[in-house]
C-alpha positions as CSV (number, residue, x, y, z in Angstrom):
1,M,21.0,-4.6,-30.2
2,D,20.7,-4.0,-34.0
3,G,22.3,-7.2,-35.2
4,S,25.8,-5.8,-35.4
5,S,26.4,-6.7,-31.7
6,R,26.5,-3.0,-30.7
7,P,23.8,-1.4,-28.6
8,V,21.6,1.1,-30.4
9,R,21.2,4.4,-28.7
10,K,17.6,5.4,-28.1
11,D,18.0,8.7,-30.1
12,E,19.8,6.9,-32.9
13,D,16.8,4.7,-33.4
14,A,14.4,7.6,-33.5
15,L,16.4,9.9,-35.6
16,M,17.5,8.2,-38.8
17,P,19.7,10.2,-41.1
18,G,17.6,13.0,-42.7
19,T,14.9,12.9,-40.1
20,K,13.8,16.4,-39.3
21,E,13.2,17.8,-35.9
22,W,12.5,21.2,-34.5
23,W,15.4,23.4,-33.4
24,L,15.6,26.7,-31.5
25,V,18.4,29.0,-32.7
26,A,19.3,31.9,-30.5
27,Y,22.1,34.4,-31.1
28,D,23.6,37.5,-29.6
29,V,25.5,39.5,-32.3
30,R,27.2,42.7,-31.0
31,E,27.5,44.6,-34.3
32,E,24.5,45.9,-36.3
33,K,25.7,44.9,-39.7
34,R,26.5,41.3,-38.7
35,L,23.3,41.2,-36.7
36,R,21.2,41.9,-39.9
37,R,23.2,39.4,-41.9
38,V,22.7,36.6,-39.3
39,A,19.0,37.4,-39.0
40,K,18.5,37.4,-42.8
41,H,20.4,34.2,-43.2
42,L,18.2,32.5,-40.5
43,L,15.1,33.5,-42.4
44,G,16.2,31.1,-45.1
45,Y,15.9,28.2,-42.6
46,G,13.0,29.0,-40.3
47,V,10.7,31.6,-38.8
48,R,11.5,34.3,-36.2
49,V,9.9,33.6,-32.8
50,Q,11.4,36.7,-31.0
51,Y,14.1,39.2,-32.0
52,S,17.1,36.9,-31.7
53,L,15.3,33.6,-31.6
54,F,14.3,31.4,-34.6
55,R,12.7,28.0,-34.9
56,A,13.4,25.7,-37.8
57,R,12.6,22.2,-38.8
58,M,15.9,20.6,-39.9
59,S,17.8,17.4,-39.9
60,R,20.9,17.2,-37.8
61,R,23.0,17.5,-41.0
62,E,21.1,20.7,-42.0
63,A,21.6,22.0,-38.4
64,E,25.3,21.4,-38.6
65,R,25.5,23.2,-42.0
66,L,23.5,26.1,-40.5
67,R,25.9,26.3,-37.6
68,W,28.9,26.3,-39.9
69,E,27.3,29.1,-42.1
70,L,26.4,31.2,-39.1
71,L,29.9,30.9,-37.5
72,R,31.3,32.2,-40.8
73,L,29.0,35.3,-40.5
74,M,29.7,35.9,-36.8
75,D,32.6,37.2,-34.9
76,V,34.4,35.7,-32.0
77,E,32.6,38.1,-29.6
78,D,29.2,36.9,-30.8
79,D,27.2,34.1,-29.2
80,L,25.2,31.2,-30.8
81,L,22.9,28.6,-29.2
82,M,21.3,25.8,-31.2
83,L,19.0,23.5,-29.3
84,P,17.0,20.5,-30.7
85,I,13.5,20.3,-29.2
86,A,12.5,16.8,-27.9
87,Q,9.0,15.6,-28.9
88,S,8.1,15.4,-25.2
89,S,8.8,19.1,-24.9
90,L,6.7,19.9,-28.0
91,D,3.8,18.0,-26.5
92,R,3.7,20.5,-23.6
93,L,4.5,23.7,-25.6
94,W,2.5,26.8,-24.8
95,Q,3.1,30.2,-26.3
96,K,1.4,33.4,-25.2
97,N,-1.0,35.0,-27.8
98,E,-0.5,32.3,-30.4
99,R,-0.5,28.5,-30.4
100,H,1.8,27.3,-33.1
101,E,1.4,23.7,-34.2
102,W,4.9,22.4,-34.2
103,V,4.2,18.7,-34.6
104,G,4.6,17.7,-38.3
105,E,4.5,21.3,-39.4
106,Q,6.6,22.0,-42.4
107,S,8.9,25.0,-42.3
108,P,7.6,27.7,-44.7
109,C,11.2,28.2,-45.9
110,F,13.4,25.9,-47.9
111,V,17.2,25.4,-47.7
112,V,18.7,25.7,-51.2
């Protein structure tokens, strides 16, 4: 309880407004021009991990804004997946060829 007589959700306590967390953003865009626009837009939020997979450190509000912006660039036939990464998953992260430090790392890009 938080004093307001309502139970506090575990994730609510850990993620206060504005708290940043890592997100994976994957997409499948079926037209070349839209594909380039979506990829270029995502570069403003994070870094490319694979061709259609980006990682970005964002608050939930920033992630919602990104989702809205991407849906405006995409067509109904295109797909989008945005997945927040739990800290417990980051602790076990392994990547072939490179080991990126995801804990506390600041994104090299800024949202303006």
